[in-house]
Steps between C-alpha positions, in 0.01 A plus 500: 500500500244242398365251758305193389369175635347203312176708455678780309637853567445620859652837466725701281661809639738761373673660798721800423865407575787709393759224537582181695266255665135564564238349730132452427257425780217278388203444728208254498692189388356155576672283755702191405509608139794514258530828316718570199660838434757692298614856507560730211653841434444734210728786398596674172686182390192286536353251751701238689356205697625313803494118510163349598484394860256364759407524860268302725279681744458387862213249548156626576389461858403136576152443645486271795178300511306304764684211665387140449545182696495667844582245775607523868868525397498670161343626186572552129591855403371603149560787262463593136792544263550864376410575136744591230733323256804482737602179665442484875788306660339461845302643785582605856235375740521681829299349789462676833324408829247713674787705664651567153794269571628309204412124502812284478541340152236730354639848580544613139545143369594476128243308298604410149281598205266397348351391839234739637440320829704370792412276789584664837541240770624460861272776634313524829122426529248779541758760403466785251759538233549753216670457164612718211673414170718682255628390157847504361611533129833588343444869594424457872210463745145612474331685783357288781156354437199568714503327840292188559417392852423138595427329837600139539224271624483346846 
């Protein structure tokens, strides 16, 4: 099997398979990246190749960054988009209060890409909140980001 991305060949392996399907575990792939592959088999009659195919890896972990626009009743949550050549379709923004209860309207709210921030409003003054973000592409969700804490002003 040969595995490539836009940068060239990543790996080429020749597992020993007597007949039927085979599986190759490949480690160290980049997140949110499209890879191209094809399998091949060689015997006394020659070498045969499968059709070329692709897969998209899960997004890399999104990094939550410091909040901005902190007021008595809200703040703006910020994060960076994961790297890679895949398309991010959106983000899940999860805001919790100091008791780790989900905040209504922001308990894993879907934020459409390409946005990398979201205003969080309707909060209580002088209260600590926490937020995390994860990214979604055609293959699924990234791991949760780091947790950011923010205290609304008085």
